[in-house]
Backbone as a chain_set.jsonl record, in Angstrom:
{"seq": "MSRNREPYVSLLLYQAFKWSVVSPILHAYFKGRIYGAENVPPTGPLVVVSNHASNYDPPLVSNCVRRPVAYMAKEELFKIPIFSKAIQLYGAYPVSRGSSDRTAIRAALKYLDDGWAVGIFLQGTRTPDGRITDPKRGAALIAAKAKVPLLPVCLWGTQAIEQKGSITPRPVPITVRIGNLIDAPSSANKEELEALTQKCAIAINSLHDLGR", "coords": {"N": [[16.245, -18.088, -5.42], [13.409, -17.413, -3.693], [12.502, -15.877, -0.746], [10.4, -16.128, 2.182], [10.098, -13.803, 3.755], [10.414, -10.495, 4.969], [13.654, -8.621, 4.61], [15.615, -8.996, 7.759], [17.031, -6.438, 9.032], [15.164, -4.643, 7.909], [13.006, -5.059, 9.125], [13.333, -4.549, 11.472], [13.637, -1.725, 11.23], [10.961, -0.961, 10.586], [9.408, -1.889, 12.747], [10.548, -0.083, 14.899], [9.988, 2.538, 13.407], [7.311, 2.201, 13.3], [6.309, 2.018, 16.19], [7.406, 4.09, 17.14], [6.677, 6.495, 15.889], [4.504, 6.335, 13.637], [2.308, 4.728, 14.606], [1.721, 6.071, 17.344], [0.82, 8.289, 16.171], [-1.514, 7.763, 14.779], [-3.24, 6.355, 16.416], [-3.578, 8.217, 18.743], [-3.436, 10.682, 17.731], [-5.051, 10.705, 15.397], [-6.995, 9.089, 16.301], [-7.305, 6.497, 15.295], [-8.919, 3.778, 13.912], [-8.963, 0.248, 13.478], [-9.831, -2.35, 11.362], [-10.047, -5.857, 10.694], [-7.579, -6.839, 10.824], [-6.647, -9.49, 11.171], [-6.9, -10.577, 8.802], [-4.801, -10.541, 7.505], [-1.938, -12.187, 5.808], [0.83, -13.077, 7.682], [3.402, -13.43, 6.726], [5.223, -13.967, 3.652], [5.101, -13.264, -0.048], [2.99, -10.754, -1.179], [0.289, -8.651, -2.764], [-0.846, -5.716, -1.974], [-3.602, -3.724, -2.01], [-4.986, -0.464, -2.336], [-7.212, 2.3, -1.627], [-6.597, 5.72, -2.41], [-5.948, 8.877, -0.857], [-4.195, 10.579, 0.536], [-1.191, 11.8, 1.241], [-0.211, 10.587, 3.579], [-0.903, 8.091, 3.433], [0.602, 5.404, 2.562], [2.341, 4.988, 4.942], [0.527, 4.632, 6.897], [-1.141, 2.423, 5.787], [0.963, 0.378, 6.076], [1.452, 0.198, 8.636], [-0.87, -0.857, 9.502], [-1.273, -3.241, 8.345], [0.441, -4.674, 9.746], [3.182, -5.135, 8.884], [6.15, -4.597, 6.85], [5.52, -2.603, 4.054], [6.416, -2.33, 0.729], [6.485, 0.445, -1.336], [6.377, 2.372, -4.508], [8.471, 5.17, -4.792], [9.245, 8.509, -5.424], [12.236, 9.162, -7.554], [13.763, 11.435, -6.731], [13.707, 11.466, -4.157], [15.606, 9.349, -3.13], [17.992, 10.819, -3.657], [18.911, 11.807, -1.1], [21.001, 11.647, 1.224], [20.579, 10.307, 4.285], [18.264, 9.833, 4.462], [17.514, 8.373, 1.993], [18.719, 5.893, 2.56], [17.123, 4.95, 4.85], [14.379, 4.956, 3.98], [14.884, 3.09, 1.727], [15.579, 0.585, 3.272], [12.892, 0.431, 4.67], [11.574, -0.219, 2.433], [10.872, 1.133, 0.136], [11.143, 1.69, -3.285], [12.954, 3.474, -6.101], [11.476, 5.101, -8.835], [11.808, 6.749, -11.723], [10.469, 9.975, -12.931], [8.352, 10.208, -15.677], [9.363, 7.199, -16.416], [9.006, 4.091, -17.887], [6.107, 1.917, -17.377], [7.045, -0.716, -17.052], [9.536, -0.446, -15.603], [8.598, 0.089, -13.074], [7.058, -2.253, -12.58], [8.869, -4.307, -12.987], [10.561, -3.865, -10.56], [8.775, -3.996, -8.754], [8.183, -6.857, -8.77], [10.503, -7.964, -7.986], [10.801, -7.184, -5.308], [8.57, -8.711, -4.453], [9.567, -11.291, -4.963], [11.346, -11.431, -3.24], [9.971, -11.815, -0.889], [8.481, -9.59, 0.222], [5.467, -7.73, 1.021], [4.063, -5.485, -1.328], [2.958, -2.534, -1.874], [0.247, -1.173, -3.579], [-1.501, 1.478, -5.037], [-4.948, 1.543, -6.207], [-6.165, 3.105, -7.902], [-4.093, 4.603, -8.951], [-3.819, 7.164, -8.353], [-4.159, 9.945, -6.092], [-7.781, 10.496, -4.934], [-10.423, 12.698, -4.323], [-12.345, 11.95, -2.501], [-11.677, 9.663, -1.389], [-12.763, 7.296, -2.671], [-12.665, 4.798, -5.092], [-12.857, 5.138, -8.452], [-11.841, 4.841, -11.176], [-10.436, 2.302, -11.642], [-7.02, 1.131, -12.103], [-5.138, -1.446, -13.961], [-2.745, -2.448, -13.208], [-2.018, -3.766, -10.742], [-3.42, -6.068, -10.489], [-1.896, -7.34, -13.087], [0.757, -7.255, -11.809], [0.303, -9.07, -9.704], [-0.555, -11.449, -11.224], [1.635, -11.962, -12.625], [3.478, -12.576, -10.658], [1.961, -14.542, -9.418], [0.893, -13.986, -6.901], [-1.351, -13.429, -3.876], [-3.91, -10.865, -3.778], [-4.564, -8.27, -1.55], [-7.21, -6.576, -0.377], [-7.337, -3.348, 0.899], [-9.064, -0.729, 3.084], [-8.666, 2.842, 3.109], [-10.2, 5.306, 5.072], [-11.288, 8.52, 5.558], [-9.057, 9.981, 5.037], [-8.546, 11.818, 3.157], [-9.129, 14.406, 4.482], [-7.147, 15.043, 5.911], [-4.928, 16.549, 4.925], [-4.481, 19.818, 4.57], [-4.757, 22.648, 2.507], [-2.162, 24.945, 2.215], [-1.169, 24.677, 4.717], [1.356, 22.896, 6.791], [0.913, 21.091, 8.675], [-0.899, 18.258, 9.94], [-4.2, 17.479, 9.851], [-6.3, 17.13, 12.808], [-8.156, 14.368, 12.19], [-10.79, 12.049, 12.276], [-9.714, 8.569, 11.596], [-10.168, 5.588, 9.71], [-9.237, 2.531, 9.196], [-9.818, -0.17, 7.172], [-9.618, -3.914, 6.675], [-9.877, -6.18, 4.224], [-10.921, -9.458, 2.516], [-8.729, -12.237, 1.375], [-8.01, -11.801, -2.057], [-7.751, -14.074, -4.593], [-4.802, -14.71, -6.622], [-4.652, -13.867, -10.067], [-5.36, -16.308, -12.873], [-4.306, -16.141, -15.055], [-2.389, -13.483, -17.519], [-4.219, -12.713, -18.908], [-5.988, -10.075, -20.699], [-9.051, -9.576, -20.41], [-9.378, -11.159, -17.975], [-7.934, -9.836, -16.099], [-8.957, -7.392, -16.13], [-11.494, -8.054, -14.978], [-10.566, -8.925, -12.381], [-9.658, -6.551, -11.411], [-11.525, -4.957, -11.114], [-13.077, -6.591, -9.04], [-11.529, -6.037, -7.161], [-11.722, -3.09, -6.66], [-14.431, -3.001, -6.128], [-14.685, -4.509, -3.864], [-12.974, -2.804, -2.126], [-14.316, -0.167, -2.371], [-16.885, -0.926, -0.995], [-15.975, -1.33, 1.524], [-15.118, 1.173, 2.241], [-17.637, 2.205, 1.941], [-18.777, 1.453, 4.599], [-18.09, 3.559, 6.457], [-17.022, 5.142, 9.295]], "CA": [[15.373, -18.771, -4.566], [12.69, -16.559, -2.836], [12.371, -16.102, 0.561], [9.061, -15.765, 2.811], [10.042, -12.77, 4.864], [11.466, -9.33, 4.438], [14.995, -8.827, 5.644], [15.577, -8.734, 9.233], [16.995, -5.055, 9.153], [13.764, -3.933, 7.213], [11.78, -5.476, 9.998], [13.676, -3.921, 12.567], [13.598, -0.437, 11.148], [9.518, -0.719, 10.625], [9.02, -1.8, 14.018], [11.035, 1.119, 15.381], [9.096, 3.57, 13.013], [5.779, 1.758, 13.608], [5.663, 2.121, 17.423], [7.742, 5.406, 17.656], [6.152, 7.451, 15.006], [3.283, 6.131, 13.093], [1.062, 4.062, 15.706], [1.042, 7.05, 18.101], [-0.208, 9.585, 15.677], [-2.599, 6.896, 14.002], [-3.975, 6.233, 17.342], [-3.757, 9.176, 19.687], [-3.772, 11.917, 16.982], [-6.244, 10.526, 14.386], [-8.169, 8.453, 17.036], [-7.654, 5.544, 14.41], [-9.719, 2.299, 14.255], [-8.328, -0.68, 12.366], [-10.474, -3.62, 11.382], [-9.841, -6.892, 9.81], [-6.063, -7.068, 10.861], [-6.653, -10.995, 11.197], [-6.836, -11.025, 7.346], [-3.161, -10.24, 6.88], [-0.843, -13.307, 5.92], [2.099, -12.416, 8.51], [4.722, -13.645, 5.656], [4.948, -14.256, 2.218], [4.593, -12.504, -0.837], [1.49, -10.09, -1.035], [0.009, -7.272, -3.619], [-1.646, -4.675, -1.193], [-4.107, -2.638, -3.072], [-5.862, 0.217, -1.429], [-7.648, 3.459, -2.201], [-5.404, 6.87, -1.909], [-6.622, 10.241, -0.686], [-3.37, 11.733, 0.994], [0.231, 11.435, 1.077], [0.043, 9.979, 4.608], [-1.58, 6.879, 3.116], [1.516, 4.5, 2.668], [2.759, 4.494, 6.241], [-0.564, 4.109, 7.482], [-1.351, 1.009, 5.505], [2.159, -0.454, 6.37], [1.027, 0.226, 10.121], [-2.23, -1.385, 9.777], [-1.093, -4.657, 8.059], [1.347, -5.088, 10.702], [4.347, -5.876, 8.304], [6.51, -3.432, 5.743], [4.883, -2.758, 2.593], [7.032, -1.637, -0.337], [5.797, 1.391, -2.239], [7.442, 3.289, -5.433], [8.757, 6.417, -4.362], [10.104, 9.547, -6.619], [13.585, 8.988, -7.724], [14.69, 12.36, -6.155], [13.93, 11.337, -2.763], [16.731, 8.716, -3.136], [19.381, 11.338, -3.428], [18.996, 12.317, 0.05], [21.977, 10.329, 1.732], [20.393, 9.168, 5.125], [16.865, 9.415, 4.436], [17.705, 7.401, 0.938], [18.79, 4.563, 3.034], [16.044, 4.672, 5.374], [13.462, 4.657, 2.998], [15.182, 1.914, 0.955], [15.358, -0.406, 4.098], [11.746, 0.342, 4.499], [10.816, -1.137, 1.285], [10.519, 2.132, -0.959], [11.774, 1.788, -4.481], [12.84, 4.378, -6.827], [10.863, 5.132, -10.128], [11.835, 8.271, -12.296], [9.229, 10.373, -13.615], [8.558, 9.702, -17.038], [9.738, 6.19, -16.709], [7.934, 3.15, -18.409], [5.515, 1.041, -16.36], [7.858, -2.0, -16.999], [10.23, -0.313, -14.871], [7.949, -0.124, -11.769], [6.578, -3.512, -12.409], [10.077, -5.037, -12.493], [11.05, -3.389, -9.317], [7.699, -4.659, -7.679], [8.501, -8.045, -9.142], [11.891, -8.151, -7.351], [10.339, -7.218, -4.073], [7.682, -9.839, -4.295], [10.378, -12.48, -4.955], [12.247, -11.618, -1.927], [9.001, -11.865, 0.222], [7.752, -8.63, 0.873], [4.183, -7.282, 0.651], [4.185, -4.733, -2.34], [1.595, -1.668, -2.104], [-0.062, -0.324, -4.852], [-2.803, 2.391, -5.168], [-5.741, 0.889, -7.156], [-6.678, 4.004, -9.165], [-2.881, 4.832, -9.332], [-3.295, 8.54, -7.726], [-5.343, 10.378, -5.01], [-8.904, 10.641, -5.308], [-10.796, 13.708, -3.58], [-13.336, 11.331, -1.367], [-11.148, 8.225, -1.166], [-13.564, 6.234, -3.351], [-12.137, 4.409, -6.317], [-13.638, 5.418, -9.626], [-11.123, 4.604, -12.484], [-9.28, 1.491, -10.946], [-6.09, 0.288, -13.288], [-4.902, -3.075, -14.187], [-1.408, -2.932, -12.899], [-2.037, -4.403, -9.409], [-3.856, -7.338, -11.109], [-0.905, -7.773, -13.652], [1.74, -7.696, -10.809], [-0.343, -10.391, -9.101], [-0.499, -12.45, -12.527], [3.188, -12.308, -13.012], [4.208, -13.123, -9.411], [1.318, -15.508, -9.12], [0.481, -13.847, -5.385], [-2.887, -13.056, -3.799], [-4.011, -9.406, -3.487], [-5.223, -7.913, -0.159], [-7.739, -5.193, -0.36], [-7.503, -2.191, 2.156], [-9.685, 0.373, 2.805], [-8.614, 4.056, 4.117], [-11.44, 6.181, 5.272], [-11.083, 9.978, 6.064], [-7.394, 10.358, 5.116], [-8.644, 12.751, 2.563], [-9.273, 15.479, 5.253], [-5.923, 15.105, 6.873], [-3.774, 17.843, 4.506], [-4.985, 21.143, 4.442], [-4.032, 23.404, 1.497], [-1.374, 26.026, 2.901], [-0.648, 24.111, 6.135], [2.11, 21.374, 6.826], [0.553, 20.301, 9.891], [-1.964, 17.543, 9.394], [-5.61, 18.14, 10.835], [-6.624, 15.777, 13.647], [-9.415, 14.002, 11.906], [-10.784, 10.494, 12.662], [-9.36, 7.568, 10.404], [-10.586, 4.07, 9.947], [-8.684, 1.204, 8.112], [-10.53, -1.841, 6.946], [-8.758, -4.791, 5.799], [-10.673, -6.867, 3.33], [-10.28, -10.826, 2.887], [-7.744, -12.19, 0.61], [-8.195, -12.587, -3.175], [-6.653, -15.086, -5.213], [-4.089, -14.09, -7.941], [-5.447, -14.36, -11.631], [-4.622, -17.436, -13.566], [-3.371, -15.631, -16.422], [-2.458, -12.281, -17.955], [-5.287, -12.232, -20.004], [-6.574, -8.854, -20.48], [-10.21, -9.824, -19.602], [-9.395, -11.649, -16.663], [-7.167, -8.86, -15.427], [-10.215, -6.356, -15.691], [-12.578, -8.756, -14.129], [-10.03, -8.957, -10.839], [-9.316, -5.177, -10.851], [-13.239, -4.676, -10.859], [-13.37, -7.019, -8.324], [-10.678, -5.062, -5.95], [-12.397, -2.037, -6.669], [-15.637, -3.205, -5.442], [-14.332, -4.89, -2.299], [-12.579, -1.594, -1.423], [-15.49, 0.856, -2.087], [-17.644, -1.662, -0.013], [-15.493, -1.38, 2.874], [-15.268, 2.359, 2.354], [-19.23, 2.503, 2.303], [-19.286, 0.973, 6.173], [-17.651, 4.637, 7.036], [-16.161, 5.264, 10.601]], "C": [[14.451, -17.667, -3.838], [12.533, -16.792, -1.665], [10.655, -15.771, 0.965], [9.011, -14.702, 3.734], [10.935, -11.667, 4.601], [12.557, -9.477, 5.478], [14.986, -8.49, 6.827], [15.712, -7.093, 9.447], [15.894, -4.113, 8.98], [12.757, -3.948, 8.482], [12.138, -4.677, 11.338], [13.483, -2.478, 12.581], [11.819, -0.282, 10.973], [9.115, -0.805, 12.142], [9.121, -0.563, 14.632], [10.235, 2.314, 14.936], [7.37, 3.554, 13.345], [5.673, 2.357, 15.207], [6.361, 3.5, 17.951], [6.808, 6.749, 17.133], [4.564, 7.42, 14.57], [1.932, 5.644, 13.994], [0.816, 5.163, 16.647], [0.082, 8.053, 17.364], [-1.328, 8.78, 15.022], [-3.757, 7.11, 15.184], [-4.56, 7.422, 18.53], [-4.242, 10.651, 18.791], [-5.197, 11.828, 16.187], [-7.224, 9.706, 14.886], [-8.57, 7.234, 15.934], [-8.123, 4.161, 14.886], [-8.982, 1.256, 12.902], [-9.337, -1.736, 12.643], [-9.979, -4.726, 10.393], [-8.382, -7.364, 9.464], [-5.7, -8.55, 10.606], [-6.367, -11.428, 9.578], [-5.75, -11.176, 6.666], [-2.331, -11.529, 6.97], [0.489, -12.507, 6.566], [3.361, -12.438, 7.634], [4.09, -14.071, 4.466], [4.616, -12.999, 1.157], [3.207, -11.993, -0.963], [1.629, -8.936, -1.988], [-0.921, -6.785, -2.467], [-2.037, -3.687, -1.931], [-5.054, -1.949, -2.227], [-6.119, 1.423, -2.244], [-6.599, 4.585, -1.89], [-6.083, 8.315, -1.914], [-5.572, 11.232, -0.152], [-1.923, 11.073, 1.214], [0.534, 10.699, 2.484], [-0.498, 8.251, 4.403], [-0.47, 5.883, 3.13], [2.098, 3.918, 4.06], [1.411, 3.99, 6.988], [-1.315, 2.725, 7.167], [-0.477, 0.147, 6.068], [1.896, -0.93, 7.793], [-0.049, -0.893, 10.338], [-2.187, -2.712, 9.113], [-0.049, -5.298, 8.717], [2.817, -5.814, 9.852], [5.053, -4.716, 7.171], [5.956, -3.73, 4.545], [5.915, -1.785, 1.627], [6.372, -0.972, -1.335], [6.922, 2.038, -3.073], [7.538, 4.601, -4.626], [9.276, 7.261, -5.631], [11.783, 9.128, -6.494], [14.12, 9.941, -6.761], [14.767, 12.066, -4.631], [15.211, 10.243, -2.244], [18.086, 9.437, -3.167], [19.772, 12.135, -2.247], [19.661, 11.453, 0.959], [21.015, 9.481, 3.149], [19.202, 9.229, 4.99], [16.486, 8.261, 3.116], [17.648, 6.078, 1.447], [17.867, 4.069, 3.923], [15.016, 4.269, 4.746], [13.647, 3.166, 2.191], [14.876, 0.496, 1.912], [13.986, -0.715, 4.538], [10.917, -0.267, 3.59], [10.499, 0.115, 0.211], [11.629, 1.847, -2.054], [11.715, 2.875, -5.227], [12.07, 4.099, -8.548], [10.876, 6.631, -10.423], [10.84, 8.805, -13.153], [9.613, 10.515, -15.157], [8.787, 8.18, -17.588], [8.437, 5.305, -17.367], [7.488, 2.287, -17.141], [6.271, -0.243, -16.179], [9.006, -1.819, -16.024], [10.037, -0.441, -13.304], [7.438, -1.495, -11.392], [7.926, -4.576, -12.159], [10.64, -4.867, -11.103], [9.769, -4.086, -8.145], [7.922, -6.136, -7.797], [9.695, -8.77, -8.012], [11.561, -8.336, -5.728], [9.632, -8.324, -3.483], [8.751, -11.207, -3.982], [11.196, -12.738, -3.927], [11.483, -11.737, -0.525], [8.307, -10.852, 0.821], [6.445, -8.449, 0.443], [4.772, -5.841, -0.2], [2.825, -3.865, -2.457], [1.472, -0.986, -3.39], [-1.396, 0.372, -4.85], [-3.886, 1.995, -6.084], [-5.886, 1.878, -8.384], [-5.141, 4.786, -9.367], [-2.632, 6.661, -9.009], [-4.305, 8.838, -6.884], [-6.679, 10.738, -5.559], [-9.76, 11.6, -4.155], [-11.886, 13.145, -2.349], [-12.926, 10.208, -0.732], [-11.847, 6.774, -2.005], [-12.74, 5.852, -4.555], [-13.045, 4.37, -7.365], [-13.375, 5.072, -10.904], [-9.956, 3.71, -12.206], [-8.238, 0.989, -12.368], [-5.894, -0.896, -12.995], [-3.635, -3.422, -13.724], [-1.44, -3.865, -11.782], [-2.487, -5.959, -9.707], [-2.506, -8.215, -12.073], [0.247, -8.378, -12.921], [1.526, -9.076, -10.205], [-0.301, -11.601, -9.995], [0.953, -12.962, -12.519], [3.669, -13.073, -11.854], [3.504, -14.275, -8.821], [1.206, -15.344, -7.342], [-0.805, -13.564, -5.104], [-2.532, -11.503, -3.597], [-4.926, -9.324, -2.118], [-5.75, -6.506, -0.361], [-7.993, -4.447, 0.828], [-8.058, -1.14, 1.793], [-9.268, 1.891, 3.524], [-9.807, 5.026, 4.209], [-11.216, 7.52, 5.998], [-9.821, 10.634, 5.917], [-7.735, 11.491, 4.24], [-8.775, 14.367, 3.041], [-7.989, 15.663, 5.996], [-5.09, 16.486, 6.405], [-4.856, 19.026, 4.057], [-4.188, 22.252, 3.372], [-3.257, 24.855, 2.508], [-0.795, 25.751, 3.995], [0.128, 22.849, 6.063], [1.627, 20.706, 7.885], [-0.901, 19.483, 9.595], [-3.039, 17.58, 10.504], [-5.65, 16.64, 11.491], [-8.035, 15.191, 13.25], [-9.324, 12.544, 12.099], [-10.508, 9.646, 11.314], [-9.6, 6.3, 10.842], [-9.965, 3.54, 8.822], [-9.343, 0.148, 8.085], [-9.651, -2.435, 6.058], [-9.685, -5.798, 5.372], [-10.136, -8.596, 3.452], [-9.438, -11.082, 1.495], [-8.314, -12.407, -0.836], [-7.2, -13.03, -4.033], [-5.996, -14.448, -6.32], [-4.859, -14.82, -9.321], [-4.76, -15.412, -12.158], [-3.7, -17.062, -14.574], [-3.224, -14.052, -16.515], [-3.575, -11.602, -18.618], [-6.025, -10.798, -19.511], [-8.164, -8.821, -19.724], [-10.213, -10.184, -18.2], [-8.708, -10.385, -15.56], [-7.926, -7.644, -14.953], [-11.25, -6.682, -14.875], [-11.756, -8.519, -12.455], [-9.925, -7.505, -10.589], [-10.667, -4.633, -10.336], [-13.556, -5.168, -9.376], [-12.754, -6.512, -6.693], [-11.614, -4.035, -5.457], [-13.863, -1.932, -5.841], [-15.374, -3.464, -3.967], [-13.878, -3.499, -1.565], [-13.663, -0.157, -1.468], [-16.412, 0.334, -1.309], [-17.339, -1.367, 1.522], [-15.492, 0.227, 3.28], [-16.92, 2.753, 2.945], [-19.48, 2.357, 3.943], [-18.723, 2.143, 6.664], [-16.697, 4.233, 8.443], [-16.517, 3.928, 11.245]], "O": [[15.198, -16.87, -3.271], [12.398, -17.974, -1.348], [9.852, -15.272, 0.178], [8.043, -14.584, 4.485], [12.047, -11.816, 4.094], [12.588, -10.04, 6.572], [14.255, -7.533, 7.084], [14.775, -6.452, 9.923], [15.678, -3.095, 9.636], [11.932, -3.078, 8.763], [11.285, -4.256, 12.119], [13.211, -1.9, 13.633], [11.443, 0.822, 11.368], [8.548, 0.138, 12.695], [8.118, 0.085, 14.932], [9.791, 3.089, 15.783], [6.546, 4.447, 13.541], [4.836, 3.247, 15.357], [5.991, 4.004, 19.012], [6.387, 7.694, 17.799], [3.664, 8.161, 14.964], [0.814, 6.158, 13.985], [-0.383, 5.329, 16.871], [-1.004, 8.497, 17.736], [-2.247, 9.534, 14.7], [-4.803, 7.748, 15.069], [-5.684, 7.453, 19.03], [-5.127, 11.446, 19.107], [-6.157, 12.592, 16.285], [-8.236, 9.48, 14.223], [-9.739, 6.958, 15.664], [-7.817, 3.576, 15.925], [-8.632, 1.561, 11.762], [-9.702, -2.048, 13.777], [-9.523, -4.382, 9.302], [-7.972, -7.953, 8.464], [-4.692, -8.876, 9.979], [-5.733, -12.426, 9.234], [-5.601, -11.729, 5.577], [-2.025, -11.96, 8.082], [1.036, -11.536, 6.044], [4.253, -11.601, 7.772], [2.929, -14.414, 4.243], [4.005, -11.979, 1.478], [2.276, -12.79, -0.853], [2.677, -8.304, -2.127], [-1.773, -7.579, -2.068], [-1.289, -2.87, -2.468], [-5.835, -2.555, -1.494], [-5.515, 1.67, -3.288], [-5.726, 4.303, -1.069], [-6.667, 8.778, -2.894], [-5.762, 12.445, -0.238], [-1.738, 9.862, 1.332], [1.642, 10.164, 2.522], [-0.397, 7.399, 5.286], [-0.689, 5.234, 4.153], [2.29, 2.723, 4.288], [1.406, 2.934, 7.62], [-1.932, 2.056, 7.997], [-0.941, -0.868, 6.589], [2.04, -2.096, 8.163], [-0.014, -1.694, 11.272], [-3.181, -3.403, 9.339], [0.368, -6.389, 8.329], [3.356, -6.856, 10.225], [4.236, -3.942, 6.673], [5.888, -4.85, 4.039], [6.097, -0.595, 1.886], [5.721, -1.592, -2.176], [8.061, 2.25, -2.656], [6.638, 4.962, -3.867], [9.655, 6.73, -6.675], [12.366, 8.847, -5.446], [14.908, 9.495, -5.927], [15.746, 12.38, -3.954], [15.694, 10.328, -1.114], [19.132, 8.891, -2.813], [20.692, 12.952, -2.247], [19.025, 10.544, 1.494], [20.779, 8.275, 3.089], [18.762, 8.297, 5.664], [15.523, 7.495, 3.135], [16.858, 5.221, 1.052], [17.672, 2.854, 3.929], [14.669, 3.105, 4.945], [12.762, 2.318, 2.072], [14.182, -0.445, 1.525], [13.708, -1.885, 4.8], [9.807, -0.748, 3.819], [9.679, -0.21, -0.648], [12.825, 1.781, -1.768], [10.633, 3.462, -5.246], [12.176, 3.074, -9.22], [10.299, 7.52, -9.797], [10.379, 8.124, -14.069], [10.683, 10.803, -15.694], [8.548, 7.839, -18.747], [7.257, 5.654, -17.382], [8.193, 2.007, -16.171], [6.109, -0.843, -15.116], [9.518, -2.84, -15.564], [10.852, -0.864, -12.483], [7.361, -1.896, -10.231], [7.95, -5.458, -11.301], [11.184, -5.834, -10.57], [9.951, -4.527, -7.01], [7.824, -6.715, -6.715], [9.637, -9.853, -7.431], [11.911, -9.291, -5.035], [9.876, -8.833, -2.389], [8.702, -11.935, -2.991], [11.698, -13.824, -3.637], [12.002, -11.759, 0.591], [7.593, -11.053, 1.803], [6.172, -9.032, -0.606], [5.751, -5.216, 0.21], [1.803, -4.301, -2.985], [2.326, -0.41, -4.064], [-2.394, -0.315, -4.633], [-3.445, 2.279, -7.198], [-5.761, 1.559, -9.566], [-5.228, 5.746, -10.133], [-1.625, 7.301, -9.312], [-5.31, 8.128, -6.849], [-6.706, 11.29, -6.659], [-9.718, 11.148, -3.011], [-12.186, 13.865, -1.397], [-13.503, 9.72, 0.24], [-11.494, 5.598, -1.923], [-12.068, 6.772, -5.021], [-14.018, 3.621, -7.274], [-14.26, 4.955, -11.751], [-8.786, 4.043, -12.395], [-8.696, 0.571, -13.431], [-6.326, -1.454, -11.986], [-3.305, -4.607, -13.775], [-0.772, -4.884, -11.958], [-1.917, -6.913, -9.176], [-2.187, -9.386, -11.863], [0.713, -9.499, -13.123], [2.342, -9.998, -10.198], [-0.023, -12.7, -9.517], [1.319, -14.133, -12.424], [4.235, -14.152, -12.03], [4.031, -14.974, -7.955], [1.381, -16.298, -6.584], [-1.536, -13.419, -6.084], [-1.439, -10.988, -3.361], [-5.775, -10.137, -1.753], [-5.053, -5.499, -0.485], [-8.776, -4.842, 1.692], [-7.895, -0.549, 0.726], [-9.679, 1.988, 4.681], [-10.272, 5.455, 3.153], [-10.93, 7.43, 7.192], [-9.506, 11.656, 6.527], [-7.065, 12.455, 4.609], [-8.601, 15.334, 2.3], [-7.942, 16.625, 6.762], [-4.675, 17.327, 7.204], [-5.832, 18.94, 3.312], [-3.021, 22.577, 3.591], [-3.864, 25.548, 3.324], [0.114, 26.488, 4.379], [-0.269, 21.87, 5.43], [2.019, 19.543, 7.985], [-1.867, 20.049, 9.085], [-2.845, 17.682, 11.715], [-5.29, 15.539, 11.073], [-9.014, 15.502, 13.928], [-8.289, 11.877, 12.113], [-10.957, 9.946, 10.207], [-9.373, 5.869, 11.973], [-10.099, 3.97, 7.676], [-9.437, -0.517, 9.117], [-9.074, -1.95, 5.085], [-10.345, -6.317, 6.272], [-9.245, -8.981, 4.209], [-9.466, -10.235, 0.602], [-9.186, -13.276, -0.873], [-6.082, -12.545, -4.206], [-6.639, -13.628, -6.975], [-5.411, -15.91, -9.473], [-3.552, -15.488, -11.936], [-2.606, -17.549, -14.856], [-3.838, -13.348, -15.714], [-3.809, -10.41, -18.82], [-6.466, -10.497, -18.402], [-8.412, -8.183, -18.701], [-10.917, -9.631, -17.355], [-9.071, -10.196, -14.399], [-7.766, -7.018, -13.905], [-11.86, -5.88, -14.168], [-12.358, -8.002, -11.514], [-10.127, -7.188, -9.417], [-10.815, -3.983, -9.301], [-14.143, -4.441, -8.574], [-13.261, -6.576, -5.573], [-12.159, -3.972, -4.355], [-14.256, -1.008, -5.129], [-15.779, -2.754, -3.046], [-14.409, -3.16, -0.507], [-13.663, 0.714, -0.599], [-16.998, 1.234, -0.709], [-18.139, -1.217, 2.445], [-15.799, 0.579, 4.419], [-17.27, 3.347, 3.965], [-20.301, 3.083, 4.504], [-18.746, 1.932, 7.876], [-15.908, 3.297, 8.566], [-16.03, 3.619, 12.333]]}, "num_chains": 1, "name": "protein.A"}
């Protein structure tokens, strides 16, 4: 039987990490602005789709949607004892390099069945300016299989956070915009998945065009 809420211990860890680390950095260091938070369902399974321009994006998205978001992470990270347990509680799930897409899909579906929000970068990789140019159908496929809605989220400005040769993030202005829910596709038909994927990409890029 599926649940409509993330595990209590994960919620506690999320709140602790959010208020002690992510939120202060977002608002004080990055001068973060958040729009559309009222569009986020507070409970229940959800596929969060966003653009991707920096390694800071996953915690920023999770912070702004006000609930834990499960993202796939490199298998190597789960070999670090304390860190492994922390990121698992926070919602990360391991995917080994070279593994099939089916492995990642099964893991995402398990989190959705347990009531989590699952985060997926629509293009699958970082883009230099934060805009989506080549969206992938994976998010739509997962939403179709789980029969859950998608939530488009746009990160603006994160491409400037990381500077080559430096481990210190640059204090650049960040804006996060959360769009309206998009219903799950009625089937896993290729054409329908493609149409929904393009709809998500247009929604995110439109939010990106609004700028700061």
